[in-house]
N, C-alpha and C positions, 0 to 999 in steps of 0.2 A: 284339108280330110276330115278330118274332127269336126268342122263344125256343120258340113257336108250330110253325115253319118248321124250326128246327134239331130238335127232337123227332119230328117228323115225318120226316126225312129218316135221322135216327139208327136209328128203328124199322124203316124201310125197307132199313138197310146188312145183308146177311146174315149178315154174321160178328156180327152186337149178339147175338142169341141165345144164342151160344156163351160170349162172352164178357161177360153181362150180370151174372153174381154173383147172379143173384136177385134184382134189382133191376127193379122192374116197370114199368109206365106211370105209374102215380100216385108213384111214388119219382125218374123221372127228371123226371118237372114239377116237382116239390118242390125238386129240386137246380137244377133250369135257372132257376126262378123265383127261388130265392134268388140266383143270378150276375147273373141280369138287374138284381134290385133293387142289387144291389151295384155293380153297372157303371152304373148309371145315377144312383145317389144319391151314388157316393163316387168311383169312378174316371173318370167322364164329366168332373165340373169340376175334377179335378185336372187330367187331361189339357190343359186350354186354361189355366191357372193355370202349370203348369211348360214347357208352350209358348215364353209369355212370358216368365219369368222365368229358366228355364235353369239351371246349373249353374255354382257357384260354386268355384275353389281358396282355401281361406283359411287362412294358416297352415300349408300343408302338405296339407289336408285338403280332401274335396269335403264340399260343400254342397246339399245338393239343393232344390226351389223348396219354396214352404210349403206343407202340408199333406201331403206324402210321408209322413213319419211317421207320420201319422192312417191313412192307406190302407194302409201296411205293416201297421199293429196291425189294421186291421179284415179285411185278409187272414188274417193269423196267425190270430186268434180265431175266426174260419169255416172254418179249418182248409185254407182255399185254396190256400195254399204247395205243398205236395205231398200231395194229397187221395187219390193212387193209391198211396201207400206204403202197405205193412200197420202194423196197429195198432201192433203191434210198435215198431214204428220210429217211432211219433211219427204216421202217416196216419189214414185214416180207412177204407181200402179201398177206395174208391171203383175201378171198373172202370175200365181206361184209355182205350175210347172216350166213355164218361160225362165222364171228364174233362176229355177234349179239347172235346166236346160244349160242356160249360160255360167251358173254355177260349175259344172263339169269341166267348163275348160279352163275359169280360173282356178278351180283347185287344184288340176291337174298339175298346173303351171308352178304354182308357189305353195302347196297344202299348208306348210307349217305357220307361212304368215296369214292365212286365210283363216287360219283359226279365231286370231282374234276379230277379225271381220264379222264369223259366223256368230259368236257370242253378243256382239254387239247389235248385230241384227234380230237375233232372238231375243233380247233385253228388250227390246223396242217394239216387237210384237206383244210379248207378257203384260207391258207396261199397258198396252193401248187395251189388252184386254181385262185386266185386271185392276188399274188406276188409273183412272180416264186424267184426273186432275194430274198426277205425276207426269203421266205421257204426254201431255200438252206443252210440259215442261222438257223434257228430258228425249220424247221421239224425236224431234227435230234435229237437236243437236247431235246426239245419235247417229239420225242417217246422214248428216252433214259432214261427219267424220270430227266435230268439234269436242265430242266426249266420246268416251270408249266403253266398253263392259266388260263384267267378267259373270260367270256364275261359279258360288262360293256354296261347295255341299260339304267335301271330304275334309276330315280331321285323320290326326296320326292314329285315332282309333276309333275312327267310325267311316270306313271306306264306302264298300257294299252295303254294309249295315248301318242303313241312314238313321234309324231308332236311337243310337248309340251315341250320336252329334252331342257333344259339350257346352259349346259356345253358347254363352248366356245372354239371352238380350232381358234388360230392366226398365222399366218405364218411368219416365220422370214428368209423368203428368202431360205437357207438352211435346213429347219425344219421346226416343228409346235412346239408349246404352248400349252397346254390344261389347262382350268381350271373350276372348279364344284364339283360338288357332287354326287356322286352315289351310291345306295341303292340295297340291297337284292345281295349282290355279292357272291355267293357260293365259298367259299375258296378263299376270296378276298386277303386273308392274309394266311402264314401259315411258317413252319419250315421245310419244305421237299425240297424245292428248295432255292438256293441262291438268284436266278431271277425269276418272275412271268410278264409273258406278260399279260397287259390287251386288250382285245380286245373292242375298247370302241366308240358307236355313240358319236358324237359330233359336235354340231353347225359350219357350216364354212358359211353359207348364213343367210339371215333376219328370224327372228322368224316367220313373217308371211306367211314362206314359207312353214311350217310346214316339213314332212317328206324329201321334195326335198332340203330342205337345211342341211340336215343331212350328214355329210362324217364318212368313218371309220380310225379308227387308231390303230396301236402298239402303247402302254406305257408300257415301261419296269419300274418295282415296282424300279430296279436300272442301272446305268448307271456307266459302268467301277467300279465297285464295288462302287459308291457312291449313297445313295439315291434319288433317282428322284422325289422330291417333292408329294410323297402318304404317306397319313396319315390314318392310321386305326381310325375312329371316335368312332366308338364301335362294338360291336359282340351283333347281336340280341339273345334276348331268346324266346325260340320258342315250340313248342309243341312239335315237335319230332326233329330228324336231330341231333341230340346233337353231334355227332362227325362230323355234316359238320358245318365249320365256316361262318354264312352268314353275311359281313363286309357291315358296311356303312363307304365308301371312298372318303377322300378329296383330291384334286387335285390339286395343287396351283404352275400353270405357269411350268407343267411337260412335259417332252421334247417328242416327238410322231413322229410317222411315219406316212404317208400316206397311206393306202390301199386303191388301186384302183382310180377311179375316183373320185375328187371333186363334192358333191351333190347327190352321189350316193351310201352312206354307208349302208341302207339297201340291195339292191339288193348284196353290195359285202358280206354283214354278210348273206345273205339266205344259203348257204352252212352251217354255223356252227348251224344256226338254225334247217334247216331241221334234222341234225344229232342227237341235243339235244331232240328235238321232238320225234323220233324215240327211245332215250335212255329213254325216260320216257316211251314210250311202254315196252319197256326192263325193265324197274326197276319195273312194275308193276307186267309182268309175270312172271319175276324173282322169286318176293316175295311170288306171289300165287303157284308158284310150291312147294317153301319153306313152307307156311303155310298146302299146302295140306298134303306134306310128315308128319308135325310134327302133325296133327289131326289125320291121319291113325295110326300115331305110338303110338300117347300115347292111341289112343283108343284099341290098340290090346294089350297093356301092363298095363291097369287101367282096374279093376273087380270089379264089381259091381252088387249087385241084384242077379235074379235066387231064386233058391228053399232053404229057411234055413239051410235045413239038408244036403245040397252040396255045394261043394266050388263054391264063385262067379264066375260067366263067365266073359270074357273080355267084356268091352261094345259096342265093334262093332256089339256083337249078339243081341244088343236091337234095333229093328227097326229103329227108329227115330235119334240114332245115325250113324247107316249106313248110312242112307238120309244125313245127312248132313255131313257126310265123303264123301260123292260121289257128293254131290253137289258143296264142294269147289273145289274137284278135277276136276270137270266139268269146273268151271272157271278157273283154271291155267290152261286145255289144250287150251281152247277158246283163253287167253292171248298170249297162246304161239302160236297158230297158227296164230293168226293175226298180230303178232310181226315180226312171221317170212313172210309171207306173204308181209308187207310192205316191209321188206329188201331186199325180191329178187325182189320186183317190183322197188325199188329204183336204184339197182344195175345195172337192165336193163337199165332205164334213163340214167344212169350214163356213158352207154355203147354208149349212142345216140338213144335208142329207143324213137322216137317223141312219139307215143303211151306210153308208161310207162313213160315219165316225165307227161303225162298231168294225169293219174291213180296214181302216186306216190303222188300228190297234194290232191287227192281226199282222200289215204291212209292213209297218215301219219296223219291228225288231227283226224280220228278213232282209229288207233294205240293208238295216245296219250291219247286220253279221256279216251275210254274203256279198254287200259291194267289200268289206274289208278282205274276204278269203278270198274271192277273185281278184283283187288288187295283190294280195301278195302272191297268187300263183300267176300272175301277169309279169310283176317286176323280178320275180324270181326267172320267167322264162327269158327275159328280156336280157337279165345278166347271163343267161344260158346261151344264147342267138351271139352275144356279143363275144363269148369266152374270155379269155385274159382279158380282153379290154373292159369286158363287163364289171368285171370284179375291181377296175381302179377307178380312181375317182376324177379321171379324165373326162368318165362318162356318166350320165345322172343315173342310169340304172341302179348303182348300188344303195344310191342315197335314196332313191325311190323305195326299195327293198327295207331301208331301217326304217323309214317314215311311216311306209303303211302297218308295220307290225302292232302299233298302237291301235287301229281301227277296232278291231276283234275285244281291246280290254276295256276303254276308256267309253264312257255312256251307257256302261253296261257290258260285264262280259258277255262273251257267247253262253258261256254257263248261265247268267242269269237270263238272257234272251229267250234260249230255250226253256227253262222253267217259267218265263211269264207266258208262252204260248201253251205250255201243255197245261201247267196246273190254273192259270186265271182264263186264259182263251177258252180252252177246253173245256176243263172240268168244270171252275166255277163260274164261270157265263155260260156254261152247258152249249158252248161250242156257236151261239148265236153269230157272229162275227165271222168264222170259220165257214158255215152253211151259208150266212150270204155270199161271202165271196165265193166258194165254189159254184155256186148257181148263177152267178153271173158271169163266171168264166166257162160253163159249163153253154149257155147261149150263146156267147159270144164264138166259142168253136162250132157249136153248130151252125151259124150262119157261114161258116168258110165250109159246110159239109163234112165237118172232123170229128170224129167221137174224141172223148177224152178219159182212156182207160187209166191214167195213172192219176187223174181226177178223182175217178170211180174207186180205185184202191185206195187214196190218201183216204177219202169220206168212208170206205170200211175200217181202216184202220182205226180213224178218231172213234166211230161208233164203238170200237173193240175195247180201245183204251180209256174211254170215258167210264167204261161198263166195271172198269178195276178198282179198287180201293185206292183212293188216292195216295196212300203213305206207300204204293207199291210203286209208282209210277218216277218217284226223283230221279232213278236211274237212269229212265229211259227217255230223257224229256230230249236230249242231243240225239237219240237216235228218229224221234219223231220232229225235231226242227229239220234234220236233214232229209226225212221223208217229206216231207211240206216242200221242202225246197227242190226236190227232186220232181215231185208233181207240178210245182208252179214254175219251175222253169222250163221244164217241157211245154207247159202252155205257152209262156213267151216266147222260145224260138218257135213254136207253131204259129202264132201271129206274126212272127218276122217273116217267115217263112213265104208267109201266105198273102202276107201285104206291104214288106217294105224289099225292094227290089235290091237296096245295098247291102241290107242284113240275110237276102235270103240263104246266102249259102251258108253260113254261120249258123242261122236257123237250124238246117237240116243237119250241119257236123253235129250241132248239140243236140240232138233227138237222137241219134244213132247210138248214144251210152246212157240214154234219159232212164231207161227201163234197169239196166246193171246198177246206177245209183238209187235208185229207190229199193233196187234188192238188197242193196249192201245196209241200206238204212234198216230195214227189216230184220236182218239177220245182228245189227247191233241193238235193236231194241230185242228182241229173242235173246240172245245174250244176257240183256241186264234184267229180264223179268224170268228167266230161267232158274 
């Protein structure tokens, strides 16, 4: 059912035609069916085991839960680690939106385990864009699952405040050495591959230079089979993501290779950050799809109530349970539509479309944020439908609820995404990407013979806020983010109602309260500027 729904929403995404690369409907179904099979037969069983067993630090190395190696090999053999890499770099040339569509099924089945895959894929793309010589060696090995990768940014005293990074890189003529401590590193160590490539931001300039003093490095965990000065200090004990080792790593004179230009670490890392933010939205939408399917299935099988002299009916016949299942399903559909819209726009951006590049910078924060929020609501809703059973570990709903809580935290918190949207995209960039996106969406709606009242209201709100002093705007960034989502999601819901029969009812359901969501966001903004 999920594969059918994802295929239908992808087909109705306007940018898919240009990004499809010749993949027709039959090709899409073949890809999604194979992803669904792998998700159900390999990844979902692993997720339950991994949550129970967790990861262990043994003799200085991380040991993953039983079955992790088999799952990694299955992903590698099927080409699922980096399917959208070009064939010459070890991929299979899958279009980005189709890669994301398949990712919805894979991520929903085992989100914690797929975190290691996402970083590895993103690193391969970043190397291809920024360091072709390194990519020639590393990208095929990453795609084949022979090596893995991480993104190493955060430090104990430099989380969101990247400019305070203190890990230091020192040039030694024919190479570099890095020394420092990094934390919150997903899959920072494991037993899946003999070598892990850490894509690390380290300081090469003075501390007062902030982010301009940072450079990007590839730091392998081992060189020629020998350890490279990388030590796992501990694995974090977390609320969820038990199958994903979150490590504190200490680097002591580790050999490193500079990626790109010295002092331009953040711009060089941008390709990787983009893909990992898109993955966050994909994780949320994938879990929401699973939560919706579980709620529907359980409610259809669980029998309660009715006349005492008759067999109890399935609880789907109780109106409030039917309402709850519908609301979970609507959230899964909207998260899927949002993620695929962002993926199609990013694909156009990578093909050189300047307007799409500006629009992608607007859509990615929204996909990242609301993919996570919709997933939390869907997982919580599934727990509620299952009742007491949902609160037990016998069912996956409580695990999903614990796992997805991270989605609005890592890869940039909701507050950071809101500040980026308002202060950078609207104010600093004078709303160019926002205007381009709203113009495109209005033209699309006109094709259905539909107006765009919330897009018009968002446009007016944007003009009003852009005219205010920037210092007065920080407190209303969250409200603006939510107003933007109310308008964008109303448009996505209208698209589904007009063009996607399997999701048309969900689109109409969501639109019934779209104006109320926008008004609530306006009230939040009014309170902030008042």
